[in-house]
N, C-alpha and C positions, 0 to 999 in steps of 0.2 A: 902230562898234558891233560887239560880238562876236556870233557865231552864237547863243549862249544869250540874249543881250539881245534879239536880233531875234525869237526865238521868243516870249519873254515879252511883248514889245511887240505883236507880232501877235496873241497870245492875248488880251491886254487890249483892244486896239483893236477886235477883232472880237467881243469879249465872248463867247468860246466857252465853252460850259458842257458840251460833249460831250468826254469824255476821249479818245474815238477821234479827234476832230479834233486834239486836242493831240498825240497820238501821231503822227498823219500829219504835222503841222508839224515835229515833231522828226525824223522819218524823212527829211524833205526836206533837213535840214542834216547829219544824221549818216549816214555811209556804212557800213552794215553790211557785213561781209566774208563771203565764202562759208565755210561751216563746214569745208570741206575744207582750208582754210588755217589753221585754229585750231591753237594750240600743243598739242603732245602730250608736253610735258616736265614736267607737273605744275603749270605756271604757271596761276594763276587768271585768268579773263576773264568778260565778260558774254556769256551765251548766250541767244539769242532762242528761246523756246519758246511758240508761239502769240503772244499779245499781251503776254507777260511777258518780262522780262529778269532772268535769274538768274545769280548768281556761281557759277561751276563750274570744273572742271578735268578733264583726262584722267587716269584712273587706269589705269596700265599693267596691274596685276593683274587688273582686271575687263575691260580692253579697251573701256571705255565712258567717256562724259562723265558725271560725277557731281557732285552738290551736297554730298554727304557720305556717310559710311560709319561703321561701328563697327569697333573693333580689339580683338581678344581677345589678351591677353598671358599667356604661361605663367610659371610660377615661375622663379626664378633658376636658371640652368644647364640648364633643360629646353628642348627643341626639338620641333617637329613632325617626324615621321619622313619625310614626303613632301617637305618643303621645306627642312628643316634650320634654319628660322627660329624665333625665340622668340615670334612673334606671327602672327596671321592676321586679315586684313581680311575683313569680312562685312557683309551687309545694306546694300548700296549704294543710294543714291537716284539711280537712273539717269535721265538726261535725253536727249532727242533734239532738240538745238537745230538750227535751220535756218540760223542766221547767228551771227556773233560780233563783239564789239568788245573791245579791250583795256581793262582797268581803268585808272583814272587812276593816275599815280605816287603812291606812298605819301606821305601828308601832304596830298593834295588831296582835295576832296570832289566 
């Protein structure tokens, strides 16, 4: 029996109706990793924020973990004087995760 099947079986057998109890059962099987070891190369991962798991990544420009941001692009051939780039990222949705897990490989759910 896989860990996932074990959780579902336990959930059904105990007839848990409390989502907190389900989250606790999952936490017993899933080993969250310290946030200090999270990737900082732009790779997406699950970040734990309170009781939520959010897909996020490290954005070098903001120096923060984010779930998203907006990008403003200038017209063809134009650049910002201070960076020399033709775009500027802004309005990040900054997160403060306490732990992280890798996302499953592409193609898996």
